[in-house]
N, C-alpha and C positions, 0 to 999 in steps of 0.2 A: 838720886845720887848726885852729889855736888860735882860741878865741872872742875877739872884739874888742869892747871897751867903746865904744859910740857916742860917749860924751863924750870919750874919748881921740882919736877921729877928728876931732871938731869942734875940739878944741884944736890938733891937728896942722895942720888946714887953716887955721885962723885965724892961727896963728903963723908958718907958713912962707911964706904968700902966694905960692902957685905961679902962674906966668904962662901955663903951657900945661897941657892936659888930661893929657899924659904926666907932668907934674910932680905933678899931683893923684894919678894912679895910683901914682907912686913914693912919695908921702906916705902913701897908704893901705896900700900893700903895700911896706914898707921893705926887705923881703928881696930885692926886685928891683933890679937895676942901672938907671941912667938909660936905657941903650940897650935893655934888656929891657922897661922900661916904655914906651918909645917904640914898640917893635915891637908890644907888646900893644895899644897904642892904635890903631895902623893896622890890625892884625888885627881888632880889635873893630869897626872901621868898614868891614870888608869888602874891604880892599885885598889883592890877591894879593902873594905874596912878591916877584915881579919888580918891581912898582911900588914897594913899600916899600924895596927895595934901592936903586932909583934915587933916591927921595926922601931916603934917609939917606946916600947916597953910599958904600955898602958892598956887598959881594957878596951874592948871593942865598943862598949857602951860609952866610954869617955870619948872615943873618936867620933861617935855619932853626936855627942853633946857639942864637941868643938865644931863639927861641920854644921850643925844646926845654928850655932852662934854665928858662923860665917854667913850663912844664908840670911839670917836676920840683919846683921850689921851691914851687909852689902845690898840690902833691899831686893834680894832674889826670892823666887818662889820655890826653888828646889836646887838640889846639888848639880843638876845638869846645866842650869843657867850659870852656876859658878864656873863650870868647866869652860864655858864660852868666854867668860871674863878673862880667864888666865890663858 
């Protein structure tokens, strides 16, 4: 994973004015799609896939797909590592 300059993060947060925590995640981790960021937010808060799927109005299989993409894009080995990133 590439090193990130903290000043760049501050600049991104101050200028994009996110309204949700998933938007902040997306701002800090721009390689993630908005849906992937939202899934990561719910995962980090301990919600199971079934509940996340209901909240986002998509299938549980799609949640697993987004989470898998997050793991791949963030060079993780599994979802538990992603929880530690957030």
